N, C-alpha and C positions, 0 to 999 in steps of 0.2 A: 637260640639253638642255629636257627635261621642266619645267623651275623656268621657263622663260619663259611657260608657259600659264599662266589664272586658269581657276578653276571657274565655270562658268558658271550662272547662274539656273535654277532647276527650271523645268519646263512646267506653265504654269498648271493646265491641265486636269488632268495628273498629280499635280498637288500636290492637288488637290479628292479625291481616293482617299485619301490618307493623312490629312488632315483629315477624312474623312468617317468613318474606319474607327476614329479617335481621342478622335470625336465620342460623349458619353454621353447625349445625349437620347435618349429612348427612342421618342419621333415624329419620328426623324429622317430626311431624304426624300434621295435622291441624283436629282439632276434635268440631272447633268455629263457623266459619259463617257458616250458616243453608244454605247452596246449596248445589243442589245435582251435587255429583261427580261420574264418572263412573271407572271401577278400575285402571285407568291410574290416578287417580286424575283431569281427566278434565270434566266441565262441557260443556257436546255436545250438539248441536243445533238437538232437536227429527226430525228426517228424515219424519215423517207425516208435522210437522213444516215448514223443506227446501222444501219439495213438495208444500205447502201451500202459501210460499214466492212466489215462482218462477211462480205459476198458476196468483197469484194477481199481481205481476209485469207485468205480459205479456196481464191482462187484462183493472187494472185501467188505465184511462184516464183523471183524474182532481186531484187535491188537494183541492181543495175549501171543506168548511166546510160541516161534516155532523151531525149537530144540536146538541142541549144539549142533548140528550138521547145517544147518540149514536152508534153506528152500531147497526142495530134492530134486525138485523138476530141474531147477538151475545148474544146480550140481554136474545131474545127469544131462544136460545138455551142453556143456561146455565138454562132458569128456568126452561126446561124441565129437564137437567142434574141432579139439585139439587129435584127440588118439583114430576118428574118422569109424564111419560108420563097422567098415570091416576089418578093425582092428581086432588081433588074437588077444590082446590082454583084456579088453572088454567084454569079449566073447567068454574068455575064460572066470572074468570075475575076481582077475587080478590087479584089479584099479579100484583104492579108496579114495572118498572126494569130502572135503568140507569146504562150506561157504566160508571163508574169512573178510576181514573189513579190509579192501580193495589187495593189490597186488603186496604193499607194506605188509599189512596184516600175515598173506601168506608165506611169505619171505621168512617170517619172525616164527611162526608155527613149523614151518619146515625146518629150522634152525633146530627149536626148543626140542623138537622129534629125535634131529642127529645128537644132539646131547644126551639124550637119554638112552641113544643106542652105545656110545662111546665118546667122552667128555674128551679123549684126547684124538679125535680126529682134528684133522686140518682142513678147510676151505678154502680153495684156490679160484679168483677171482681174475678177471683177465685185467691189462694196464693198457690201457685205463678201462674202468668201467664207472656204471652209475653210482653216482656219489653219495647214494644210503644205502647202498649195499654194506659198504665196510659196517658202519657203525650199527644196522639193522641185525646182523649178522654175529661180529665179535662182543655186541652188548647178550648175547646169548651166554658166552662162554665160552665160546667153539676158538681155536685157531684160524688166522686168516693170512693167506701169502698170495702172491702174483703171479700169474704166467701170465711170457709173453704173447701180446695180440696185437697192436695195432703197428704198423708198417707208415713213419711218418713221410719218408721219400716217396710213397706209393699213395699213399691214404686209402690202401687197403690193410689187409691182416696178412702179417708176416706169418704163417701159418705152420713152415718150416722150423722157427723159434718155439713155437706155440709146442708142435709136436715132438719134439726136440724135450720138453718141459715135462710132458705128458708119460712121455718114456721111463718117467722113473718115480712115478706115484704109485700107489697100490691100494689095498683095501683098507688103510688110512686115511685116506683122502676123497676128498669131497670134490666137484671140479664144476664151479656154476658158469654155465650157457647162457646168453642171447638167444633166445630163440628164432627172432629175426628183429630187423632193423634195430641192429645194435646202439644203446645210450651210451655213450655219447658220441661214437665217431662214425655211425653210419654205416659202416665198414662189416657188411657178415662174412661167415663161412661157406663155402660153395658146399654143394651136395655132396661131391666127393670128400670137402675135408669130413664134413660128417661123418660119413664114411668111414674115415680112419678113426674117429675119434669114438666111433662105434668097434670099431676092434680093438683100439686102446684099451676102452672099458673091457670088453668082455674079455681080452688077455691077461690084465694085470688089476682087474678087480678094483678099481674104484669107481666110486658110482656119481652120476651126472645129475646136478640139481639144476636145473633151466626156467630161467624166468622169461614168461613171452607175453607182453603188455602191448607188444602192437599187430597181434595175429590179423591179414585183411591189410594192412597199413604199408606193406611191401611190395610183393610180386602177388596177393591174391590170398583166400582164405584156406585155401589147398596149397596153395605153393609153399606159403611163409611155415607151412607144420611139416614138409616133406623130411626134412630132416630129424625131428621130433621122431615121427612117424618109425622113422628107418632104425633111429636109435629104439625104440619100442621094440621092433621084432628082432634085435641084435643083444642086447643086454637085459638081463633077469629087472633087476632095480635102477629104479628110476625115481627123484623128485620132480614134480611141475608146479613153478608158481605162474596162477594167470591174474590177468586185471583184466575191467571192462573199464576203465577210465578211458582208454584212445577210443577203442576202435567202437563202443559205445554212448561215447561223451557223459559216460557218468563218474565225473570226476567227483563232486561231491558226495556222493552217496557212498562213495567205498566199496566195490565190490570187488572180490575177488576169490580165485579157489586156490587149495592146494592138492594135486592128485599125485598119490603115490602110487607107483607100481610095484606090485612083488612077486616072489617067485611062482607062489600058490594061493589059492581062494583064502585058506586057513588064517597062510601073513597079511592078506589082507586085511580081513574080519578083527586081528589082534591091534595092526592098525589103527584101523577107524577107530577103536574104545580108545587108542593110546591117543589122540590128536584132537578126539573130543574132548580129552583131559587137560590135556592141555590149552586149549581155547576155555574152556572152563574155570579153570587158574589163572587164567588171563583177563578176560573180558566178558565172563561166563556165556551170551548170547550172542549171534551177528547181526548187525542191522540186516532186515530182512528186504527193506523197499527194494532197491537195487535189483536184489538178485528175481524177485516177480517179476519186475518191469523184463530181464532178459528174459525169464523163463516164460512170457506171455507170448513174446516176438521170434523166440527159436522154435515154439511148439507151432506159431500161427505160420503158414505157409505164404499170406498174401502180409504180412507183415516181414517175417521174414524175408522174404525176395526184395521189399523195401528196403529194409533196412542193408540189405547187400548192396544196393544199387547206389544208394547213401554212401557208404563206406569206400566203393569204387570210385564212385567220385571225388572224395577225397583223396584218395591214393593218388589218382592221376591228376589231381592238382598240385599235388606234392610234385611228382613227377616233372611237368608241365614246370613249375617253377625252380625247379632244380636245372634244367635244362635253360632255361631263359636267364639265369642268375650268371650261368656259364656264358653263355653267349655274348651277352654285357659287358661280362671280365673280357672277354677277347676281341669288342668291340673296343674296348679301352686301350689294347693293346699292352695290356699288361702281359710282361715277358714269363713269369712265376705260372706255371703247369697247376690250373684248379680243374682238370677234365676230370679228377676222383669226384667230384662234386655229382657228376652225372650216373658215375659208378655205384655212390653208396647209396641206399637204402632207407626210405622211411621219413621220420621230422626231422633227423636232427645230422650233421655233418660238421666235422673239424675241418679248420681254414686252417692252419694253420701256421697262423702269422703269432707273433711274441707278444709279451705283455702292454710293450710301450705301445705296441701299433694299435693294440685292441684299447688300451686306453686313452690312444688319440682319437679313436674312432667315435668312443662316448663321449669326450669332451668336446672336440671338434664340430663333431656332427650327428651329433644325438643317437649312435647308433651302438645298442645296447648289447653283449652276449658273456657268456659263461669265462672266467677267465680262462679257461681252458682252450679257449677259442672254437667251442662248440656254440653253432647255429642253431637254432629251430627254422626249420626250414619255410614252414606254417605261418612262421610270424611277417613273411616277405608278404608284397601283393604286385601286380601289374604294375604299379605306379611307381615302386621304390625300388625296384630291381636296378634302374639306370643307377638311382642315387646313391645306392650301397655300392656299386661297379666302380663308382664316379671317385668316390671315399677311399673304397680298399684302396684304388690308385695312389690315391694322393697319401697315404702311409706306408706304403711298400715302398 
C-alpha cells in the first residue's frame, strides 16, 4: 500500500540548513532559519529560563497528566500578558484558554474550532504570510484566500489595498492578522491601521484571528499588543494564537496557547469544552514542561524582571543590527533604497531582491536567505554587516 505514495520535496527553509552546514566558505552567513542568535551565532538558553528549569526540577514530584487545558497558571499568565490586567474581557470571564504544542498547535486547534462553527468559512491571510499558515489552516478543511498586505515599493504595508479588501468581507470570513513583527516582511500595521480593522470587523462581522509569536521583540511587551487590546475592546469575538518559542527561547519545548474571546461567559465555557475536545482528538494532552517554565517566570517578580530585561536586550540588539545593515549599505553607495530596513520590526526583513540575486549571494558569497528574500536579522552580527552589504552591492 505504501508504494502508492511519492516522496515530497524538502522544505525550502529546512533545506537551507543542510546547504549552509555543507558550505566551506569561511565567511558564510545564515540569514535563513528564523531563530534568534546572539553575537556568536548561538541560540542560548535565557538565564531566566535556566533558573526556572532548575526550580522546576527541584519541586516537581510527579509526571502524571496535567489535563487537556494544560498548565493553568501558564494559560492565565499568557492571558494577562496579551490582554493586560485591565482587560474588560478578562474581568468579565469572556476569554477561554488552552495550552497547545507551540504556535502551530494553537493555530491548528483554532482552525479546527472554526471548522466546527462553520465548514464554509473562508480564512484570509496576508500576502505574503508565514509559509506554514496555509498548510496548517487549509489541512483542517477550511478555505484560504489572501488579502493585499505588503508594498514592495516602500517595504511597508499597503493598507489602502488591504482595507479595500476587508470592506468586502462579512460574517463567513476570518481575517488572520500578525500581532506584531510580521513574518516574513517585518512590516507591521500602525495603531491607526488596527483601529480601522477593528471598525471593519465590528461593522461587517468578520472575526479576527491573530497570530502573535514575537511579543516583546518589536517595540516592547506592552506596545506590541496595543492593537490586539484595541481589537478586544471593540469586537465581541476573536481568536489569538500565541507562541513562546521566540520571546522565551523555548523552541524545542513547543509551548503556546489558543485564546478565544467570546460575547459572554456562558459562551466561554462552551468554547473551553470544544477546544479541549479538539485537543483530545488530536494529541490528547499538551506537553507540560514549557508551560511550567513560563508559569514560574511570569509568577515570580524577580524572574519576570530578569526575563523582561533579557527580552529587551534581544530586541535592542536587533534594532541595532537593522541600523548597522542599513548604514553599511549606504556606505557601499548602493542606489536602491533600503531605508525600510529601519522601519520594519522584529526578526525579519524583506530585502526585495530577485531570485537570481538571491542565488548569487548563496553561490558566490555563502549568504543564505529564503527564496522570497526574507532575511533573519538576528542571523547578522557586527562582523558580518559589512560583508553582507558588500556582497549585496555585487549582485545588484
